[in-house]
C-alpha positions as CSV (number, residue, x, y, z in Angstrom):
1,M,137.7,81.2,134.0
2,R,136.0,78.3,132.2
3,I,136.2,74.8,133.7
4,L,135.5,71.5,132.1
5,I,134.1,68.8,134.4
6,I,134.5,65.2,133.2
7,E,132.5,63.1,135.7
8,D,130.1,60.2,135.1
9,E,128.2,60.4,138.4
10,E,125.5,62.9,137.7
11,A,125.0,63.9,141.4
12,I,128.7,64.7,141.8
13,A,128.9,66.5,138.5
14,A,125.9,68.6,139.5
15,A,127.4,69.4,142.9
16,L,130.7,70.4,141.2
17,Q,128.9,72.6,138.7
18,S,127.0,74.3,141.5
19,I,130.1,75.0,143.4
20,M,131.8,76.5,140.4
21,L,128.8,78.6,139.5
22,K,128.7,80.1,143.0
23,N,132.3,81.1,142.5
24,K,131.7,82.8,139.1
25,Y,133.3,80.0,137.1
26,L,131.7,79.0,133.8
27,T,131.5,75.2,133.4
28,D,130.7,72.5,130.9
29,V,130.1,68.9,132.0
30,C,130.8,65.7,130.1
31,Y,129.7,62.3,131.5
32,D,132.0,59.9,129.6
33,G,135.6,59.8,128.5
34,I,135.1,60.2,124.8
35,S,132.9,63.3,124.9
36,G,135.2,64.7,127.6
37,L,138.2,64.2,125.4
38,D,136.5,65.9,122.5
39,S,135.7,68.9,124.7
40,A,139.2,69.0,126.2
41,M,140.8,68.9,122.7
42,T,139.2,72.3,121.9
43,G,141.7,73.9,124.2
44,I,139.2,76.5,125.3
45,Y,139.3,75.6,129.0
46,D,141.4,77.1,131.8
47,V,141.2,74.0,134.1
48,I,139.8,70.5,133.7
49,I,138.4,68.4,136.6
50,L,138.8,64.8,135.5
51,D,137.6,61.5,137.1
52,I,139.4,58.3,136.5
53,N,136.6,55.7,136.4
54,L,134.7,56.9,133.3
55,P,132.6,55.0,130.7
56,K,133.9,54.6,127.1
57,M,137.4,55.9,128.0
58,N,139.0,56.1,131.4
59,G,140.5,59.3,132.8
60,F,144.1,58.1,132.4
61,E,143.5,57.6,128.6
62,V,141.8,60.9,128.3
63,L,144.7,62.6,130.0
64,R,147.3,60.7,128.0
65,T,145.7,61.5,124.7
66,M,145.5,65.2,125.6
67,R,149.2,65.4,126.5
68,L,150.2,63.5,123.3
69,N,148.3,66.1,121.3
70,R,150.0,68.9,123.2
71,I,146.9,70.1,125.1
72,A,148.5,71.7,128.1
73,T,145.3,72.7,130.0
74,P,145.9,72.2,133.7
75,V,144.1,69.0,134.9
76,L,143.0,68.2,138.4
77,M,142.2,64.5,138.8
78,L,139.3,64.1,141.2
79,T,138.6,60.5,142.0
80,A,137.6,58.0,144.6
81,R,140.8,56.0,143.9
82,E,143.1,56.6,146.9
83,E,145.9,54.2,146.0
84,I,149.4,55.8,145.8
85,A,150.0,53.9,142.5
86,D,147.0,55.7,140.9
87,K,148.2,59.1,142.1
88,V,151.7,58.4,140.8
89,A,150.3,57.2,137.4
90,G,148.1,60.2,137.0
91,L,150.9,62.7,137.9
92,D,153.3,60.8,135.6
93,I,150.9,60.9,132.7
94,G,150.5,64.7,133.0
95,A,148.0,65.6,135.8
96,D,148.8,68.9,137.5
97,D,147.0,67.9,140.8
98,Y,145.2,65.0,142.3
99,M,142.4,64.9,144.9
100,T,140.3,62.1,146.3
101,K,136.6,62.0,147.0
102,P,135.0,63.0,149.2
103,F,136.6,66.4,149.0
104,D,136.6,69.6,151.0
105,T,135.0,72.4,149.0
106,D,137.4,75.1,150.2
107,E,140.5,73.0,149.4
108,L,139.1,72.2,145.9
109,L,138.5,75.8,145.2
110,A,142.0,76.7,146.4
111,R,143.5,74.1,144.1
112,I,141.4,75.4,141.2
113,R,142.5,78.9,141.8
114,S,146.1,77.7,141.9
115,L,145.8,75.9,138.6
116,G,144.0,78.9,137.0
117,R,146.9,81.2,137.9
118,R,149.3,78.7,136.4
119,S,147.2,78.6,133.2
120,S,147.0,82.4,132.9
121,G,150.4,83.3,134.3
122,A,148.7,85.5,136.8
123,V,150.6,86.3,140.0
124,C,148.0,88.1,142.1
125,E,145.2,85.9,143.5
126,N,142.7,88.7,144.3
127,A,142.8,91.1,141.4
128,L,143.7,91.7,137.8
129,S,144.5,95.1,136.5
130,F,144.8,96.9,133.2
131,H,145.8,100.6,133.0
132,D,143.4,102.4,135.5
133,V,141.0,99.5,136.1
134,S,141.1,96.6,138.5
135,L,138.9,93.5,138.5
136,N,138.5,91.9,142.0
137,L,138.3,88.2,141.6
138,S,136.6,87.7,145.0
139,T,134.0,90.4,144.9
140,Y,133.6,90.6,141.1
141,E,133.9,94.4,141.3
142,L,135.4,96.5,138.5
143,T,137.2,99.5,140.0
144,C,138.7,102.7,138.8
145,R,140.2,105.0,141.4
146,N,137.3,105.6,143.9
147,S,134.5,104.2,141.8
148,S,133.5,100.6,141.5
149,L,130.5,98.4,140.6
150,K,129.8,94.7,140.5
151,L,129.7,92.9,137.2
152,G,127.3,90.1,136.2
153,L,128.7,86.6,135.6
154,K,129.2,86.9,131.9
155,E,130.4,90.5,132.1
156,F,132.9,89.4,134.8
157,C,134.2,86.5,132.7
158,I,134.5,88.6,129.6
159,M,136.4,91.3,131.4
160,E,138.6,88.7,133.1
161,L,139.5,87.3,129.7
162,F,140.3,90.7,128.2
163,I,142.5,91.7,131.1
164,K,144.4,88.4,131.1
165,N,145.1,89.0,127.4
166,G,146.2,92.6,127.8
167,S,145.9,94.5,124.5
168,A,145.7,91.4,122.4
169,V,142.8,91.1,120.0
170,I,140.1,88.5,121.0
171,S,137.8,87.3,118.2
172,K,134.1,86.9,118.6
173,E,134.5,83.2,118.0
174,Q,136.9,83.0,121.0
175,L,134.6,84.9,123.2
176,I,131.7,82.6,122.4
177,E,133.8,79.5,123.0
178,K,135.3,80.7,126.2
179,I,132.2,82.4,127.7
180,W,129.2,80.6,126.3
181,G,130.8,77.2,125.6
182,Y,131.9,75.2,122.5
183,D,128.5,73.8,121.8
184,S,126.5,76.9,122.6
185,N,123.9,78.4,120.3
186,A,125.1,81.9,121.2
187,E,125.6,84.2,118.2
188,Y,127.7,87.3,117.5
189,N,124.9,89.6,118.7
190,N,125.1,88.0,122.1
191,V,128.7,89.1,122.3
192,E,127.9,92.6,121.0
193,V,125.2,93.0,123.7
194,Y,127.6,92.1,126.6
195,I,130.4,94.2,125.1
196,S,128.0,97.2,125.1
197,F,127.1,96.5,128.8
198,I,130.8,96.5,129.8
199,R,131.6,99.7,127.8
200,K,128.8,101.5,129.6
201,K,130.1,100.3,133.0
202,L,133.7,101.4,132.1
203,L,132.3,104.9,131.3
204,H,130.2,104.9,134.5
205,I,133.3,104.4,136.7
206,G,135.2,107.0,134.8
207,S,137.9,104.7,133.3
208,E,140.1,105.6,130.4
209,V,140.0,102.0,129.3
210,T,137.8,101.2,126.3
211,I,137.0,98.1,124.4
212,K,138.1,98.7,120.9
213,T,136.4,97.0,117.9
214,V,138.8,95.6,115.4
215,R,136.7,95.4,112.4
216,G,136.3,91.9,110.9
217,V,138.5,90.4,113.7
218,G,137.1,91.1,117.2
219,Y,137.9,93.3,120.2
220,C,140.7,94.4,122.4
221,L,141.3,96.6,125.4
222,S,142.7,100.1,124.8
223,A,144.3,102.3,127.4
224,G,143.0,105.6,126.0
225,K,139.8,107.1,124.9
């Protein structure tokens, strides 16, 4: 899952990013409303954490502009503003959830997971499955029958993206945007290297699932060798 953090206080942004990284979430951070809106408009994020008091453009305007442009990414407003009127305004504009600072880390992560499930349509909180493989979202293990192994962060996020999309083809451009980030310098060979890693791990655990190359387009999961 990839999360966008729009927060102008660098210490809070760094703390949020650290929390997300420890929980295997990829993150990008923007420190003002305009750059945050630009990133949000790409549509590549699964969840957005949005402050209200931002320079250049406040969080309400960021959210309003997103919804007017049909960007449906779930948004958690995380702000020091506790007034009921602010909460009502945020939810009416299109926020999916609202938390005040200071926040409890476990509660924040629970709300992020909830919004992530809403975004992906997933029902099970702890695992995703495709054919004979299961990806544990808590331990980051890829399992086939009695064999399992842990995935690295990018391997985990790539496999999560594939399983959530079933047999649909995912382009290299989509993989770079979702896993490395919209402004990343990552190239196609970076994608190819990680796809190779995952293919070897699927073979190692004896799965029939393969990552099929769709020439000139991208990759997709296949349920047979």
